[in-house]
PDBQT receptor file of N, H, CA, C and O in Angstrom, charges set to zero:
ATOM      1  N   MET A   1     110.568  94.576  94.519  1.00  0.00    +0.000 N 
ATOM      2  CA  MET A   1     109.923  93.692  93.573  1.00  0.00    +0.000 C 
ATOM      3  C   MET A   1     108.656  94.339  93.026  1.00  0.00    +0.000 C 
ATOM      4  O   MET A   1     108.472  94.412  91.811  1.00  0.00    +0.000 OA
ATOM      5  N   PHE A   2     107.777  94.813  93.919  1.00  0.00    +0.000 N 
ATOM      6  H   PHE A   2     107.926  94.754  94.906  1.00  0.00    +0.000 HD
ATOM      7  CA  PHE A   2     106.523  95.385  93.472  1.00  0.00    +0.000 C 
ATOM      8  C   PHE A   2     106.665  96.846  93.063  1.00  0.00    +0.000 C 
ATOM      9  O   PHE A   2     105.754  97.403  92.450  1.00  0.00    +0.000 OA
ATOM     10  N   SER A   3     107.779  97.469  93.387  1.00  0.00    +0.000 N 
ATOM     11  H   SER A   3     108.519  97.017  93.884  1.00  0.00    +0.000 HD
ATOM     12  CA  SER A   3     107.939  98.875  93.053  1.00  0.00    +0.000 C 
ATOM     13  C   SER A   3     108.058  99.093  91.548  1.00  0.00    +0.000 C 
ATOM     14  O   SER A   3     107.790 100.194  91.067  1.00  0.00    +0.000 OA
ATOM     15  N   SER A   4     108.448  98.083  90.807  1.00  0.00    +0.000 N 
ATOM     16  H   SER A   4     108.666  97.189  91.198  1.00  0.00    +0.000 HD
ATOM     17  CA  SER A   4     108.586  98.244  89.364  1.00  0.00    +0.000 C 
ATOM     18  C   SER A   4     107.273  98.003  88.619  1.00  0.00    +0.000 C 
ATOM     19  O   SER A   4     107.204  98.231  87.412  1.00  0.00    +0.000 OA
ATOM     20  N   ILE A   5     106.229  97.546  89.320  1.00  0.00    +0.000 N 
ATOM     21  H   ILE A   5     106.285  97.361  90.301  1.00  0.00    +0.000 HD
ATOM     22  CA  ILE A   5     104.947  97.294  88.657  1.00  0.00    +0.000 C 
ATOM     23  C   ILE A   5     104.278  98.612  88.299  1.00  0.00    +0.000 C 
ATOM     24  O   ILE A   5     103.882  98.810  87.151  1.00  0.00    +0.000 OA
ATOM     25  N   GLY A   6     104.148  99.500  89.247  1.00  0.00    +0.000 N 
ATOM     26  H   GLY A   6     104.470  99.339  90.180  1.00  0.00    +0.000 HD
ATOM     27  CA  GLY A   6     103.532 100.787  89.013  1.00  0.00    +0.000 C 
ATOM     28  C   GLY A   6     102.023 100.732  89.084  1.00  0.00    +0.000 C 
ATOM     29  O   GLY A   6     101.430  99.659  89.197  1.00  0.00    +0.000 OA
ATOM     30  N   PHE A   7     101.406 101.908  89.017  1.00  0.00    +0.000 N 
ATOM     31  H   PHE A   7     101.888 102.779  88.925  1.00  0.00    +0.000 HD
ATOM     32  CA  PHE A   7      99.962 102.012  89.144  1.00  0.00    +0.000 C 
ATOM     33  C   PHE A   7      99.212 101.379  87.973  1.00  0.00    +0.000 C 
ATOM     34  O   PHE A   7      98.229 100.678  88.207  1.00  0.00    +0.000 OA
ATOM     35  N   PRO A   8      99.632 101.595  86.719  1.00  0.00    +0.000 N 
ATOM     36  CA  PRO A   8      98.911 100.943  85.607  1.00  0.00    +0.000 C 
ATOM     37  C   PRO A   8      98.973  99.421  85.672  1.00  0.00    +0.000 C 
ATOM     38  O   PRO A   8      98.012  98.749  85.298  1.00  0.00    +0.000 OA
ATOM     39  N   GLY A   9     100.069  98.879  86.133  1.00  0.00    +0.000 N 
ATOM     40  H   GLY A   9     100.849  99.425  86.437  1.00  0.00    +0.000 HD
ATOM     41  CA  GLY A   9     100.197  97.435  86.273  1.00  0.00    +0.000 C 
ATOM     42  C   GLY A   9      99.263  96.880  87.329  1.00  0.00    +0.000 C 
ATOM     43  O   GLY A   9      98.686  95.806  87.159  1.00  0.00    +0.000 OA
ATOM     44  N   LEU A  10      99.115  97.623  88.431  1.00  0.00    +0.000 N 
ATOM     45  H   LEU A  10      99.584  98.495  88.569  1.00  0.00    +0.000 HD
ATOM     46  CA  LEU A  10      98.196  97.184  89.485  1.00  0.00    +0.000 C 
ATOM     47  C   LEU A  10      96.753  97.201  89.003  1.00  0.00    +0.000 C 
ATOM     48  O   LEU A  10      95.972  96.313  89.341  1.00  0.00    +0.000 OA
ATOM     49  N   ILE A  11      96.400  98.205  88.218  1.00  0.00    +0.000 N 
ATOM     50  H   ILE A  11      97.035  98.927  87.943  1.00  0.00    +0.000 HD
ATOM     51  CA  ILE A  11      95.044  98.272  87.664  1.00  0.00    +0.000 C 
ATOM     52  C   ILE A  11      94.820  97.101  86.712  1.00  0.00    +0.000 C 
ATOM     53  O   ILE A  11      93.744  96.503  86.720  1.00  0.00    +0.000 OA
ATOM     54  N   LEU A  12      95.798  96.767  85.905  1.00  0.00    +0.000 N 
ATOM     55  H   LEU A  12      96.672  97.253  85.898  1.00  0.00    +0.000 HD
ATOM     56  CA  LEU A  12      95.685  95.637  84.983  1.00  0.00    +0.000 C 
ATOM     57  C   LEU A  12      95.509  94.324  85.750  1.00  0.00    +0.000 C 
ATOM     58  O   LEU A  12      94.693  93.487  85.364  1.00  0.00    +0.000 OA
ATOM     59  N   ILE A  13      96.258  94.143  86.819  1.00  0.00    +0.000 N 
ATOM     60  H   ILE A  13      96.921  94.823  87.132  1.00  0.00    +0.000 HD
ATOM     61  CA  ILE A  13      96.134  92.938  87.638  1.00  0.00    +0.000 C 
ATOM     62  C   ILE A  13      94.749  92.862  88.257  1.00  0.00    +0.000 C 
ATOM     63  O   ILE A  13      94.149  91.788  88.297  1.00  0.00    +0.000 OA
ATOM     64  N   LEU A  14      94.233  93.987  88.740  1.00  0.00    +0.000 N 
ATOM     65  H   LEU A  14      94.721  94.859  88.708  1.00  0.00    +0.000 HD
ATOM     66  CA  LEU A  14      92.892  94.013  89.334  1.00  0.00    +0.000 C 
ATOM     67  C   LEU A  14      91.822  93.664  88.305  1.00  0.00    +0.000 C 
ATOM     68  O   LEU A  14      90.879  92.937  88.619  1.00  0.00    +0.000 OA
ATOM     69  N   ILE A  15      91.954  94.167  87.088  1.00  0.00    +0.000 N 
ATOM     70  H   ILE A  15      92.720  94.757  86.832  1.00  0.00    +0.000 HD
ATOM     71  CA  ILE A  15      90.984  93.866  86.030  1.00  0.00    +0.000 C 
ATOM     72  C   ILE A  15      91.030  92.385  85.669  1.00  0.00    +0.000 C 
ATOM     73  O   ILE A  15      89.988  91.759  85.480  1.00  0.00    +0.000 OA
ATOM     74  N   ILE A  16      92.222  91.828  85.574  1.00  0.00    +0.000 N 
ATOM     75  H   ILE A  16      93.069  92.337  85.728  1.00  0.00    +0.000 HD
ATOM     76  CA  ILE A  16      92.353  90.400  85.264  1.00  0.00    +0.000 C 
ATOM     77  C   ILE A  16      91.754  89.557  86.385  1.00  0.00    +0.000 C 
ATOM     78  O   ILE A  16      91.074  88.568  86.114  1.00  0.00    +0.000 OA
ATOM     79  N   ALA A  17      91.998  89.936  87.642  1.00  0.00    +0.000 N 
ATOM     80  H   ALA A  17      92.550  90.740  87.861  1.00  0.00    +0.000 HD
ATOM     81  CA  ALA A  17      91.417  89.204  88.772  1.00  0.00    +0.000 C 
ATOM     82  C   ALA A  17      89.900  89.301  88.742  1.00  0.00    +0.000 C 
ATOM     83  O   ALA A  17      89.213  88.333  89.068  1.00  0.00    +0.000 OA
ATOM     84  N   LEU A  18      89.371  90.453  88.357  1.00  0.00    +0.000 N 
ATOM     85  H   LEU A  18      89.929  91.239  88.092  1.00  0.00    +0.000 HD
ATOM     86  CA  LEU A  18      87.921  90.625  88.274  1.00  0.00    +0.000 C 
ATOM     87  C   LEU A  18      87.331  89.729  87.199  1.00  0.00    +0.000 C 
ATOM     88  O   LEU A  18      86.255  89.162  87.385  1.00  0.00    +0.000 OA
ATOM     89  N   ILE A  19      88.020  89.599  86.089  1.00  0.00    +0.000 N 
ATOM     90  H   ILE A  19      88.894  90.060  85.938  1.00  0.00    +0.000 HD
ATOM     91  CA  ILE A  19      87.541  88.737  85.004  1.00  0.00    +0.000 C 
ATOM     92  C   ILE A  19      87.619  87.270  85.407  1.00  0.00    +0.000 C 
ATOM     93  O   ILE A  19      86.685  86.506  85.162  1.00  0.00    +0.000 OA
ATOM     94  N   VAL A  20      88.725  86.876  86.022  1.00  0.00    +0.000 N 
ATOM     95  H   VAL A  20      89.483  87.497  86.221  1.00  0.00    +0.000 HD
ATOM     96  CA  VAL A  20      88.936  85.472  86.353  1.00  0.00    +0.000 C 
ATOM     97  C   VAL A  20      88.010  85.012  87.486  1.00  0.00    +0.000 C 
ATOM     98  O   VAL A  20      87.373  83.965  87.378  1.00  0.00    +0.000 OA
ATOM     99  N   PHE A  21      87.936  85.787  88.562  1.00  0.00    +0.000 N 
ATOM    100  H   PHE A  21      88.454  86.638  88.649  1.00  0.00    +0.000 HD
ATOM    101  CA  PHE A  21      87.199  85.354  89.740  1.00  0.00    +0.000 C 
ATOM    102  C   PHE A  21      85.764  85.864  89.794  1.00  0.00    +0.000 C 
ATOM    103  O   PHE A  21      84.926  85.270  90.472  1.00  0.00    +0.000 OA
ATOM    104  N   GLY A  22      85.477  86.919  89.114  1.00  0.00    +0.000 N 
ATOM    105  H   GLY A  22      86.158  87.402  88.564  1.00  0.00    +0.000 HD
ATOM    106  CA  GLY A  22      84.132  87.492  89.148  1.00  0.00    +0.000 C 
ATOM    107  C   GLY A  22      83.965  88.445  90.318  1.00  0.00    +0.000 C 
ATOM    108  O   GLY A  22      84.705  88.371  91.299  1.00  0.00    +0.000 OA
ATOM    109  N   PRO A  23      82.997  89.335  90.212  1.00  0.00    +0.000 N 
ATOM    110  CA  PRO A  23      82.842  90.355  91.258  1.00  0.00    +0.000 C 
ATOM    111  C   PRO A  23      82.348  89.809  92.595  1.00  0.00    +0.000 C 
ATOM    112  O   PRO A  23      82.561  90.446  93.627  1.00  0.00    +0.000 OA
ATOM    113  N   SER A  24      81.700  88.658  92.606  1.00  0.00    +0.000 N 
ATOM    114  H   SER A  24      81.526  88.141  91.768  1.00  0.00    +0.000 HD
ATOM    115  CA  SER A  24      81.183  88.133  93.874  1.00  0.00    +0.000 C 
ATOM    116  C   SER A  24      82.269  87.475  94.716  1.00  0.00    +0.000 C 
ATOM    117  O   SER A  24      82.134  87.405  95.938  1.00  0.00    +0.000 OA
ATOM    118  N   LYS A  25      83.339  86.993  94.097  1.00  0.00    +0.000 N 
ATOM    119  H   LYS A  25      83.449  87.049  93.104  1.00  0.00    +0.000 HD
ATOM    120  CA  LYS A  25      84.396  86.290  94.831  1.00  0.00    +0.000 C 
ATOM    121  C   LYS A  25      85.510  87.223  95.312  1.00  0.00    +0.000 C 
ATOM    122  O   LYS A  25      86.246  86.867  96.232  1.00  0.00    +0.000 OA
ATOM    123  N   LEU A  26      85.649  88.405  94.715  1.00  0.00    +0.000 N 
ATOM    124  H   LEU A  26      85.051  88.695  93.968  1.00  0.00    +0.000 HD
ATOM    125  CA  LEU A  26      86.753  89.283  95.081  1.00  0.00    +0.000 C 
ATOM    126  C   LEU A  26      86.735  89.712  96.555  1.00  0.00    +0.000 C 
ATOM    127  O   LEU A  26      87.799  89.728  97.172  1.00  0.00    +0.000 OA
ATOM    128  N   PRO A  27      85.592  90.057  97.149  1.00  0.00    +0.000 N 
ATOM    129  CA  PRO A  27      85.634  90.397  98.582  1.00  0.00    +0.000 C 
ATOM    130  C   PRO A  27      86.072  89.221  99.461  1.00  0.00    +0.000 C 
ATOM    131  O   PRO A  27      86.777  89.419 100.451  1.00  0.00    +0.000 OA
ATOM    132  N   GLU A  28      85.666  88.020  99.111  1.00  0.00    +0.000 N 
ATOM    133  H   GLU A  28      85.093  87.860  98.307  1.00  0.00    +0.000 HD
ATOM    134  CA  GLU A  28      86.076  86.845  99.874  1.00  0.00    +0.000 C 
ATOM    135  C   GLU A  28      87.576  86.619  99.764  1.00  0.00    +0.000 C 
ATOM    136  O   GLU A  28      88.242  86.297 100.748  1.00  0.00    +0.000 OA
ATOM    137  N   ILE A  29      88.094  86.791  98.564  1.00  0.00    +0.000 N 
ATOM    138  H   ILE A  29      87.552  87.053  97.765  1.00  0.00    +0.000 HD
ATOM    139  CA  ILE A  29      89.534  86.613  98.348  1.00  0.00    +0.000 C 
ATOM    140  C   ILE A  29      90.317  87.684  99.101  1.00  0.00    +0.000 C 
ATOM    141  O   ILE A  29      91.342  87.385  99.715  1.00  0.00    +0.000 OA
ATOM    142  N   GLY A  30      89.843  88.927  99.059  1.00  0.00    +0.000 N 
ATOM    143  H   GLY A  30      89.011  89.170  98.560  1.00  0.00    +0.000 HD
ATOM    144  CA  GLY A  30      90.497  90.013  99.788  1.00  0.00    +0.000 C 
ATOM    145  C   GLY A  30      90.505  89.775 101.288  1.00  0.00    +0.000 C 
ATOM    146  O   GLY A  30      91.502  90.042 101.959  1.00  0.00    +0.000 OA
ATOM    147  N   LYS A  31      89.402  89.275 101.810  1.00  0.00    +0.000 N 
ATOM    148  H   LYS A  31      88.592  89.058 101.265  1.00  0.00    +0.000 HD
ATOM    149  CA  LYS A  31      89.314  88.989 103.245  1.00  0.00    +0.000 C 
ATOM    150  C   LYS A  31      90.288  87.870 103.622  1.00  0.00    +0.000 C 
ATOM    151  O   LYS A  31      90.952  87.945 104.655  1.00  0.00    +0.000 OA
ATOM    152  N   ALA A  32      90.371  86.839 102.785  1.00  0.00    +0.000 N 
ATOM    153  H   ALA A  32      89.832  86.778 101.946  1.00  0.00    +0.000 HD
ATOM    154  CA  ALA A  32      91.276  85.726 103.062  1.00  0.00    +0.000 C 
ATOM    155  C   ALA A  32      92.737  86.175 103.021  1.00  0.00    +0.000 C 
ATOM    156  O   ALA A  32      93.540  85.769 103.861  1.00  0.00    +0.000 OA
ATOM    157  N   VAL A  33      93.074  87.005 102.050  1.00  0.00    +0.000 N 
ATOM    158  H   VAL A  33      92.422  87.334 101.367  1.00  0.00    +0.000 HD
ATOM    159  CA  VAL A  33      94.451  87.502 101.945  1.00  0.00    +0.000 C 
ATOM    160  C   VAL A  33      94.778  88.393 103.142  1.00  0.00    +0.000 C 
ATOM    161  O   VAL A  33      95.871  88.310 103.703  1.00  0.00    +0.000 OA
ATOM    162  N   GLY A  34      93.839  89.236 103.527  1.00  0.00    +0.000 N 
ATOM    163  H   GLY A  34      92.951  89.303 103.071  1.00  0.00    +0.000 HD
ATOM    164  CA  GLY A  34      94.056  90.117 104.674  1.00  0.00    +0.000 C 
ATOM    165  C   GLY A  34      94.260  89.348 105.966  1.00  0.00    +0.000 C 
ATOM    166  O   GLY A  34      95.152  89.673 106.750  1.00  0.00    +0.000 OA
ATOM    167  N   SER A  35      93.444  88.335 106.193  1.00  0.00    +0.000 N 
ATOM    168  H   SER A  35      92.719  88.071 105.556  1.00  0.00    +0.000 HD
ATOM    169  CA  SER A  35      93.604  87.551 107.417  1.00  0.00    +0.000 C 
ATOM    170  C   SER A  35      94.900  86.745 107.392  1.00  0.00    +0.000 C 
ATOM    171  O   SER A  35      95.529  86.555 108.434  1.00  0.00    +0.000 OA
ATOM    172  N   SER A  36      95.300  86.275 106.232  1.00  0.00    +0.000 N 
ATOM    173  H   SER A  36      94.789  86.429 105.386  1.00  0.00    +0.000 HD
ATOM    174  CA  SER A  36      96.574  85.547 106.126  1.00  0.00    +0.000 C 
ATOM    175  C   SER A  36      97.745  86.465 106.438  1.00  0.00    +0.000 C 
ATOM    176  O   SER A  36      98.670  86.070 107.147  1.00  0.00    +0.000 OA
ATOM    177  N   LEU A  37      97.715  87.681 105.918  1.00  0.00    +0.000 N 
ATOM    178  H   LEU A  37      96.963  88.003 105.342  1.00  0.00    +0.000 HD
ATOM    179  CA  LEU A  37      98.784  88.634 106.206  1.00  0.00    +0.000 C 
ATOM    180  C   LEU A  37      98.820  89.007 107.684  1.00  0.00    +0.000 C 
ATOM    181  O   LEU A  37      99.896  89.180 108.256  1.00  0.00    +0.000 OA
ATOM    182  N   LYS A  38      97.651  89.131 108.302  1.00  0.00    +0.000 N 
ATOM    183  H   LYS A  38      96.777  88.990 107.838  1.00  0.00    +0.000 HD
ATOM    184  CA  LYS A  38      97.588  89.452 109.729  1.00  0.00    +0.000 C 
ATOM    185  C   LYS A  38      98.196  88.327 110.562  1.00  0.00    +0.000 C 
ATOM    186  O   LYS A  38      98.953  88.591 111.496  1.00  0.00    +0.000 OA
ATOM    187  N   GLU A  39      97.873  87.072 110.232  1.00  0.00    +0.000 N 
ATOM    188  H   GLU A  39      97.258  86.858 109.473  1.00  0.00    +0.000 HD
ATOM    189  CA  GLU A  39      98.438  85.931 110.949  1.00  0.00    +0.000 C 
ATOM    190  C   GLU A  39      99.946  85.852 110.755  1.00  0.00    +0.000 C 
ATOM    191  O   GLU A  39     100.678  85.550 111.697  1.00  0.00    +0.000 OA
ATOM    192  N   PHE A  40     100.416  86.123 109.533  1.00  0.00    +0.000 N 
ATOM    193  H   PHE A  40      99.821  86.368 108.767  1.00  0.00    +0.000 HD
ATOM    194  CA  PHE A  40     101.852  86.101 109.254  1.00  0.00    +0.000 C 
ATOM    195  C   PHE A  40     102.565  87.185 110.055  1.00  0.00    +0.000 C 
ATOM    196  O   PHE A  40     103.636  86.947 110.614  1.00  0.00    +0.000 OA
ATOM    197  N   LYS A  41     101.976  88.364 110.108  1.00  0.00    +0.000 N 
ATOM    198  H   LYS A  41     101.106  88.557 109.653  1.00  0.00    +0.000 HD
ATOM    199  CA  LYS A  41     102.573  89.468 110.864  1.00  0.00    +0.000 C 
ATOM    200  C   LYS A  41     102.660  89.127 112.342  1.00  0.00    +0.000 C 
ATOM    201  O   LYS A  41     103.681  89.385 112.980  1.00  0.00    +0.000 OA
ATOM    202  N   ASN A  42     101.595  88.547 112.894  1.00  0.00    +0.000 N 
ATOM    203  H   ASN A  42     100.765  88.338 112.376  1.00  0.00    +0.000 HD
ATOM    204  CA  ASN A  42     101.602  88.165 114.307  1.00  0.00    +0.000 C 
ATOM    205  C   ASN A  42     102.629  87.070 114.578  1.00  0.00    +0.000 C 
ATOM    206  O   ASN A  42     103.301  87.096 115.609  1.00  0.00    +0.000 OA
ATOM    207  N   ALA A  43     102.757  86.113 113.672  1.00  0.00    +0.000 N 
ATOM    208  H   ALA A  43     102.212  86.091 112.834  1.00  0.00    +0.000 HD
ATOM    209  CA  ALA A  43     103.722  85.029 113.855  1.00  0.00    +0.000 C 
ATOM    210  C   ALA A  43     105.157  85.553 113.818  1.00  0.00    +0.000 C 
ATOM    211  O   ALA A  43     105.987  85.139 114.628  1.00  0.00    +0.000 OA
ATOM    212  N   THR A  44     105.453  86.450 112.895  1.00  0.00    +0.000 N 
ATOM    213  H   THR A  44     104.779  86.787 112.238  1.00  0.00    +0.000 HD
ATOM    214  CA  THR A  44     106.811  86.997 112.833  1.00  0.00    +0.000 C 
ATOM    215  C   THR A  44     107.098  87.868 114.043  1.00  0.00    +0.000 C 
ATOM    216  O   THR A  44     108.228  87.902 114.529  1.00  0.00    +0.000 OA
ATOM    217  N   LYS A  45     106.084  88.574 114.534  1.00  0.00    +0.000 N 
ATOM    218  H   LYS A  45     105.166  88.547 114.139  1.00  0.00    +0.000 HD
ATOM    219  CA  LYS A  45     106.272  89.399 115.727  1.00  0.00    +0.000 C 
ATOM    220  C   LYS A  45     106.581  88.506 116.935  1.00  0.00    +0.000 C 
ATOM    221  O   LYS A  45     107.424  88.851 117.764  1.00  0.00    +0.000 OA
ATOM    222  N   ASP A  46     105.899  87.358 117.033  1.00  0.00    +0.000 N 
ATOM    223  H   ASP A  46     105.214  87.078 116.360  1.00  0.00    +0.000 HD
ATOM    224  CA  ASP A  46     106.151  86.417 118.122  1.00  0.00    +0.000 C 
ATOM    225  C   ASP A  46     107.560  85.840 118.035  1.00  0.00    +0.000 C 
ATOM    226  O   ASP A  46     108.234  85.693 119.054  1.00  0.00    +0.000 OA
ATOM    227  N   ILE A  47     108.002  85.515 116.834  1.00  0.00    +0.000 N 
ATOM    228  H   ILE A  47     107.454  85.634 116.006  1.00  0.00    +0.000 HD
ATOM    229  CA  ILE A  47     109.342  84.950 116.648  1.00  0.00    +0.000 C 
ATOM    230  C   ILE A  47     110.405  85.958 117.056  1.00  0.00    +0.000 C 
ATOM    231  O   ILE A  47     111.370  85.610 117.737  1.00  0.00    +0.000 OA
ATOM    232  N   VAL A  48     110.227  87.211 116.637  1.00  0.00    +0.000 N 
ATOM    233  H   VAL A  48     109.444  87.493 116.083  1.00  0.00    +0.000 HD
ATOM    234  CA  VAL A  48     111.200  88.250 116.971  1.00  0.00    +0.000 C 
ATOM    235  C   VAL A  48     111.223  88.494 118.476  1.00  0.00    +0.000 C 
ATOM    236  O   VAL A  48     112.295  88.652 119.059  1.00  0.00    +0.000 OA
ATOM    237  N   SER A  49     110.068  88.528 119.100  1.00  0.00    +0.000 N 
ATOM    238  H   SER A  49     109.197  88.400 118.626  1.00  0.00    +0.000 HD
ATOM    239  CA  SER A  49     110.041  88.755 120.550  1.00  0.00    +0.000 C 
ATOM    240  C   SER A  49     110.643  87.567 121.305  1.00  0.00    +0.000 C 
ATOM    241  O   SER A  49     111.275  87.761 122.344  1.00  0.00    +0.000 OA
ATOM    242  N   ASP A  50     110.459  86.344 120.804  1.00  0.00    +0.000 N 
ATOM    243  H   ASP A  50     109.945  86.186 119.960  1.00  0.00    +0.000 HD
ATOM    244  CA  ASP A  50     111.082  85.172 121.427  1.00  0.00    +0.000 C 
ATOM    245  C   ASP A  50     112.597  85.248 121.325  1.00  0.00    +0.000 C 
ATOM    246  O   ASP A  50     113.304  84.934 122.283  1.00  0.00    +0.000 OA
ATOM    247  N   ASP A  51     113.099  85.664 120.163  1.00  0.00    +0.000 N 
ATOM    248  H   ASP A  51     112.524  85.919 119.385  1.00  0.00    +0.000 HD
ATOM    249  CA  ASP A  51     114.543  85.794 119.984  1.00  0.00    +0.000 C 
ATOM    250  C   ASP A  51     115.115  86.862 120.910  1.00  0.00    +0.000 C 
ATOM    251  O   ASP A  51     116.179  86.676 121.501  1.00  0.00    +0.000 OA
ATOM    252  N   ASP A  52     114.401  87.986 121.032  1.00  0.00    +0.000 N 
ATOM    253  H   ASP A  52     113.537  88.137 120.551  1.00  0.00    +0.000 HD
ATOM    254  CA  ASP A  52     114.865  89.055 121.912  1.00  0.00    +0.000 C 
ATOM    255  C   ASP A  52     114.883  88.614 123.365  1.00  0.00    +0.000 C 
ATOM    256  O   ASP A  52     115.816  88.938 124.099  1.00  0.00    +0.000 OA
ATOM    257  N   SER A  53     113.868  87.881 123.788  1.00  0.00    +0.000 N 
ATOM    258  H   SER A  53     113.109  87.617 123.192  1.00  0.00    +0.000 HD
ATOM    259  CA  SER A  53     113.831  87.430 125.183  1.00  0.00    +0.000 C 
ATOM    260  C   SER A  53     114.921  86.399 125.443  1.00  0.00    +0.000 C 
ATOM    261  O   SER A  53     115.475  86.360 126.542  1.00  0.00    +0.000 OA
ATOM    262  N   ARG A  54     115.235  85.578 124.476  1.00  0.00    +0.000 N 
ATOM    263  H   ARG A  54     114.784  85.609 123.584  1.00  0.00    +0.000 HD
ATOM    264  CA  ARG A  54     116.316  84.598 124.654  1.00  0.00    +0.000 C 
ATOM    265  C   ARG A  54     117.667  85.295 124.753  1.00  0.00    +0.000 C 
ATOM    266  O   ARG A  54     118.517  84.892 125.547  1.00  0.00    +0.000 OA
ATOM    267  N   LYS A  55     117.870  86.341 123.949  1.00  0.00    +0.000 N 
ATOM    268  H   LYS A  55     117.179  86.669 123.304  1.00  0.00    +0.000 HD
ATOM    269  CA  LYS A  55     119.124  87.088 124.022  1.00  0.00    +0.000 C 
ATOM    270  C   LYS A  55     119.257  87.768 125.372  1.00  0.00    +0.000 C 
ATOM    271  O   LYS A  55     120.340  87.790 125.957  1.00  0.00    +0.000 OA
ATOM    272  N   ASN A  56     118.164  88.320 125.866  1.00  0.00    +0.000 N 
ATOM    273  H   ASN A  56     117.284  88.302 125.391  1.00  0.00    +0.000 HD
ATOM    274  CA  ASN A  56     118.208  88.974 127.176  1.00  0.00    +0.000 C 
ATOM    275  C   ASN A  56     118.466  87.973 128.287  1.00  0.00    +0.000 C 
ATOM    276  O   ASN A  56     119.186  88.278 129.237  1.00  0.00    +0.000 OA
ATOM    277  N   ASP A  57     117.888  86.778 128.184  1.00  0.00    +0.000 N 
ATOM    278  H   ASP A  57     117.303  86.530 127.412  1.00  0.00    +0.000 HD
ATOM    279  CA  ASP A  57     118.129  85.752 129.204  1.00  0.00    +0.000 C 
ATOM    280  C   ASP A  57     119.576  85.289 129.195  1.00  0.00    +0.000 C 
ATOM    281  O   ASP A  57     120.159  85.063 130.255  1.00  0.00    +0.000 OA
ATOM    282  N   LYS A  58     120.160  85.147 128.020  1.00  0.00    +0.000 N 
ATOM    283  H   LYS A  58     119.686  85.331 127.158  1.00  0.00    +0.000 HD
ATOM    284  CA  LYS A  58     121.554  84.720 127.930  1.00  0.00    +0.000 C 
ATOM    285  C   LYS A  58     122.494  85.774 128.481  1.00  0.00    +0.000 C 
ATOM    286  O   LYS A  58     123.471  85.448 129.156  1.00  0.00    +0.000 OA
ATOM    287  N   SER A  59     122.206  87.038 128.198  1.00  0.00    +0.000 N 
ATOM    288  H   SER A  59     121.413  87.303 127.650  1.00  0.00    +0.000 HD
ATOM    289  CA  SER A  59     123.105  88.094 128.683  1.00  0.00    +0.000 C 
ATOM    290  C   SER A  59     122.979  88.298 130.179  1.00  0.00    +0.000 C 
ATOM    291  O   SER A  59     123.948  88.706 130.820  1.00  0.00    +0.000 OA
ATOM    292  N   SER A  60     121.817  88.029 130.755  1.00  0.00    +0.000 N 
ATOM    293  H   SER A  60     121.030  87.698 130.234  1.00  0.00    +0.000 HD
ATOM    294  CA  SER A  60     121.659  88.200 132.195  1.00  0.00    +0.000 C 
ATOM    295  C   SER A  60     122.235  87.017 132.973  1.00  0.00    +0.000 C 
ATOM    296  O   SER A  60     122.535  87.152 134.160  1.00  0.00    +0.000 OA
ATOM    297  N   ASN A  61     122.395  85.860 132.328  1.00  0.00    +0.000 N 
ATOM    298  H   ASN A  61     122.151  85.750 131.364  1.00  0.00    +0.000 HD
ATOM    299  CA  ASN A  61     122.937  84.678 132.996  1.00  0.00    +0.000 C 
ATOM    300  C   ASN A  61     124.460  84.723 133.105  1.00  0.00    +0.000 C 
ATOM    301  O   ASN A  61     125.038  83.949 133.869  1.00  0.00    +0.000 OA
ATOM    302  N   LYS A  62     125.108  85.590 132.377  1.00  0.00    +0.000 N 
ATOM    303  H   LYS A  62     124.639  86.219 131.757  1.00  0.00    +0.000 HD
ATOM    304  CA  LYS A  62     126.574  85.631 132.384  1.00  0.00    +0.000 C 
ATOM    305  C   LYS A  62     127.125  86.226 133.632  1.00  0.00    +0.000 C 
ATOM    306  O   LYS A  62     128.343  86.327 133.783  1.00  0.00    +0.000 OA
TER     307      LYS A  62
C-alpha cells in the first residue's frame, strides 16, 4: 500500500501535516503515533504467544 507512495509523496504528506498542525504539534503527534504502534506491536506479540502456547498445550495433552 505505502510502497506506491514513494519519497516525493512522503515529503508532500509531511509538508501538508506541517501546515495543518503547525510545527509545535508535530512532535506530540509523532510521540503519540509511536506509542500507539508500540502498544499494538506488544498486543499482537502477546496474542501470537498465547496461540502458540495453546497449540503446545493441546499437542502435549494427546
